[in-house]
MARLUM-526554 format. One line per 10 residues: their letters; for each residue y, x, z negated of C-alpha. Coordinates in nm, 2 decimals. Layout:
N
a	Y X Z  ...
end
This chain:
251
maavkefsie	3.39 11.91 -8.71  3.35 11.61 -8.96  3.33 11.27 -8.79  3.58 11.01 -8.85  3.46 10.72 -9.02  3.47 10.37 -8.82  3.59 10.09 -9.04  3.42 9.75 -9.00  3.66 9.45 -8.94  3.59 9.34 -9.30
ekltslvrlq	3.68 9.67 -9.42  4.00 9.68 -9.21  4.10 9.35 -9.35  3.99 9.42 -9.71  4.24 9.73 -9.68  4.51 9.51 -9.55  4.47 9.24 -9.80  4.50 9.52 -10.11  4.77 9.68 -9.94  4.97 9.35 -9.90
kidskldeiq	4.89 9.27 -10.26  5.05 9.61 -10.37  5.33 9.55 -10.14  5.39 9.22 -10.28  5.40 9.36 -10.64  5.67 9.60 -10.53  5.86 9.32 -10.35  5.85 9.16 -10.70  6.01 9.44 -10.87  6.28 9.44 -10.60
ilkgelpmev	6.35 9.07 -10.66  6.38 9.14 -11.03  6.66 9.40 -10.96  6.80 9.17 -10.73  7.13 9.24 -10.56  7.22 9.46 -10.85  7.18 9.79 -10.65  7.39 9.67 -10.37  7.65 9.50 -10.62  7.67 9.85 -10.80
kdledeiegl	7.74 10.04 -10.48  8.00 9.77 -10.35  8.18 9.81 -10.71  8.18 10.20 -10.68  8.32 10.18 -10.33  8.59 9.93 -10.43  8.69 10.15 -10.74  8.69 10.47 -10.51  8.92 10.28 -10.28  9.16 10.15 -10.57
harqtrveee	9.18 10.51 -10.70  9.28 10.67 -10.33  9.54 10.34 -10.33  9.67 10.46 -10.69  9.71 10.81 -10.57  9.88 10.72 -10.25  10.13 10.50 -10.46  10.20 10.75 -10.69  10.27 11.00 -10.41  10.51 10.73 -10.26
ingiqefieq	10.70 10.70 -10.60  10.73 11.08 -10.64  10.86 11.10 -10.29  11.11 10.83 -10.38  11.22 11.02 -10.70  11.28 11.34 -10.48  11.50 11.13 -10.24  11.69 10.98 -10.52  11.75 11.34 -10.67  11.87 11.44 -10.33
kkegikeaqa	12.11 11.16 -10.33  12.24 11.26 -10.67  12.31 11.60 -10.55  12.48 11.45 -10.25  12.72 11.25 -10.46  12.80 11.56 -10.67  12.89 11.76 -10.36  13.10 11.46 -10.22  13.28 11.45 -10.57  13.35 11.82 -10.59
likkyekqse	13.49 11.80 -10.20  13.70 11.50 -10.30  13.85 11.72 -10.60  13.90 12.02 -10.36  14.07 11.80 -10.09  14.29 11.64 -10.36  14.42 11.96 -10.48  14.47 12.09 -10.12  14.68 11.77 -10.06  14.93 11.90 -10.30
nvknnrefea	15.03 12.19 -10.09  15.05 12.02 -9.74  15.33 12.13 -9.53  15.36 11.82 -9.29  15.20 11.48 -9.24  14.96 11.58 -9.00  14.81 11.80 -9.30  14.83 11.54 -9.53  14.65 11.28 -9.29  14.39 11.51 -9.22
inkeiemqql	14.31 11.58 -9.59  14.33 11.22 -9.67  14.05 11.14 -9.39  13.85 11.41 -9.53  13.88 11.24 -9.88  13.78 10.88 -9.74  13.49 11.04 -9.54  13.34 11.19 -9.88  13.42 10.87 -10.08  13.22 10.68 -9.82
eeklcekhik	12.93 10.97 -9.86  12.95 10.88 -10.22  12.93 10.52 -10.18  12.62 10.55 -9.93  12.44 10.78 -10.14  12.47 10.52 -10.46  12.35 10.25 -10.23  12.04 10.48 -10.12  11.97 10.52 -10.48  12.00 10.16 -10.57
dateeiadka	11.75 10.08 -10.29  11.54 10.36 -10.38  11.54 10.26 -10.76  11.43 9.89 -10.66  11.17 10.03 -10.43  11.04 10.27 -10.72  11.00 9.93 -10.93  10.83 9.76 -10.66  10.57 10.05 -10.65  10.53 10.07 -11.01
rqlelakkav	10.45 9.70 -11.00  10.16 9.78 -10.71  10.05 10.08 -10.92  10.01 9.86 -11.25  9.82 9.62 -11.05  9.59 9.88 -10.91  9.53 10.02 -11.27  9.42 9.68 -11.39  9.18 9.63 -11.09  9.04 9.98 -11.17
stketnlsgk	8.99 9.87 -11.53  8.86 9.54 -11.44  8.62 9.68 -11.18  8.50 9.97 -11.42  8.41 9.73 -11.67  8.22 9.52 -11.44  8.03 9.82 -11.31  7.94 9.92 -11.64  7.81 9.59 -11.74  7.61 9.60 -11.36
kselekiise	7.47 9.96 -11.42  7.36 9.88 -11.79  7.17 9.58 -11.67  7.03 9.77 -11.35  6.92 10.06 -11.59  6.75 9.81 -11.81  6.55 9.67 -11.53  6.47 10.03 -11.40  6.35 10.16 -11.73  6.13 9.85 -11.78
tekeekhynk	5.97 9.86 -11.43  6.00 10.24 -11.36  5.62 10.32 -11.46  5.47 10.00 -11.30  5.69 10.09 -10.98  5.53 10.42 -10.98  5.20 10.30 -11.02  5.21 10.06 -10.72  5.37 10.31 -10.52  5.10 10.56 -10.55
dasaartqad	4.83 10.26 -10.51  5.04 10.17 -10.17  5.00 10.54 -10.06  4.63 10.52 -10.13  4.57 10.20 -9.97  4.76 10.29 -9.66  4.52 10.60 -9.62  4.23 10.36 -9.62  4.42 10.12 -9.37  4.32 10.12 -8.98
erllmsydri	4.62 10.31 -8.83  4.69 10.03 -8.52  4.66 9.77 -8.78  4.90 9.94 -9.02  5.16 9.93 -8.73  5.14 9.59 -8.69  5.13 9.48 -9.06  5.48 9.70 -9.10  5.63 9.51 -8.81  5.50 9.16 -8.91
rknyrnglav	5.65 9.27 -9.30  5.99 9.35 -9.15  6.01 8.99 -8.96  5.99 8.80 -9.28  6.20 8.79 -9.60  5.91 8.73 -9.82  5.73 9.04 -9.68  5.39 8.88 -9.62  5.22 9.00 -9.31  4.86 8.91 -9.45
vpverdscgg	4.79 8.57 -9.57  4.48 8.36 -9.66  4.39 8.02 -9.50  4.46 7.77 -9.75  4.42 7.40 -9.73  4.33 7.45 -9.35  4.66 7.58 -9.31  4.83 7.92 -9.27  4.93 8.05 -9.57  5.25 8.19 -9.44
cfhaippqkq	5.40 7.91 -9.22  5.17 7.63 -9.34  5.07 7.60 -8.96  4.73 7.40 -8.92  4.44 7.62 -8.84  4.14 7.45 -8.63  3.83 7.43 -8.80  3.67 7.63 -8.51  3.91 7.91 -8.59  3.87 7.89 -8.96
seiklrkkit	3.50 7.93 -8.91  3.56 8.27 -8.68  3.82 8.40 -8.95  3.53 8.36 -9.26  3.26 8.55 -9.03  3.53 8.87 -9.07  3.42 9.00 -8.71  3.76 9.00 -8.55  4.12 9.01 -8.64  4.29 8.67 -8.61
vcencgrilv	4.67 8.62 -8.62  4.84 8.29 -8.65  4.95 8.13 -8.32  5.27 8.00 -8.50  5.40 8.29 -8.71  5.19 8.60 -8.60  5.08 8.70 -8.95  4.72 8.85 -9.00  4.49 8.55 -9.11  4.20 8.62 -9.37
daelsdsvtv	3.96 8.36 -9.54  4.05 8.28 -9.89  3.74 8.43 -10.05  3.83 8.75 -9.92  4.15 8.73 -10.05  4.04 8.63 -10.39  3.81 8.92 -10.39  4.08 9.18 -10.40  4.25 9.22 -10.72  4.56 9.45 -10.78
k	4.61 9.58 -11.15
end
C-alpha cells in the first residue's frame, strides 16, 4: 500500500495560494459576465408568464364570444316565439286566452331585451380583453427584443472567455487535489463568506490583505516562517507572507 504524502505547512500554504489565484481568475470572468445570466433567466421567466397571460386572455375572449353566440340564438328563439304567439292571438276564443298569450309575448320580449343587454355588456368586455391582449403582445415584443440583446451580449462574453474559463477550471481541479483536505474545507467556507471570494490573502503594509486589520510584528514574523497556519483575528482569512504570495503565479 502506497504511503500518503504528508505536506509541509509551506506546501499547504503554497497550494492554497495557487488555488486562490486560480479561483480569483474565474471570479473575474464571472464579474465580466456580471448580472447577465440572471437577467437573461429573469427575462425568459417574464416572457413565459406573459405568454401564459396571453393564452388566458385569448381563452377568455373565446369564451365570451361563445356566450354572445348563445345570446344571439336566444334572441332568435324569443323572436320566433313572439311570432308564434302573435299568430295564436288571432284565434283566441276569450279574454283569458288573450291575456295569457299577451303575457307570453311580453316575457319573450323581455328575454330578447335581456339577451341584447348581455350581448352589449359582453361586447364591451371583449373590447377590454382585446386591449389587455394588445398590451401583453407589446410587452412580449419589448421583452423579447431586450432578451435578444442580453443573450447576444452574454454569448459574446462566453465565446471570448470560454477557452480561458475551461483552462482555469482544469487548473483549479488540479490545484484542489494538491491541497490539504481540512484546509480546503476551511478555504471553501471562508470564500463563501466574502463577496470578493478572497480566503487566502498576503500581509501587505503590516495589514491583512482582506480586511486591512493591523497585524502585529510578532505575528508577521511567525507568518514569514511558514511553520503554522495563521488566520486574521478580525476576518478569519488565511494569512501568508507577501513573498510567498508573489512567488506563486498563474498563467
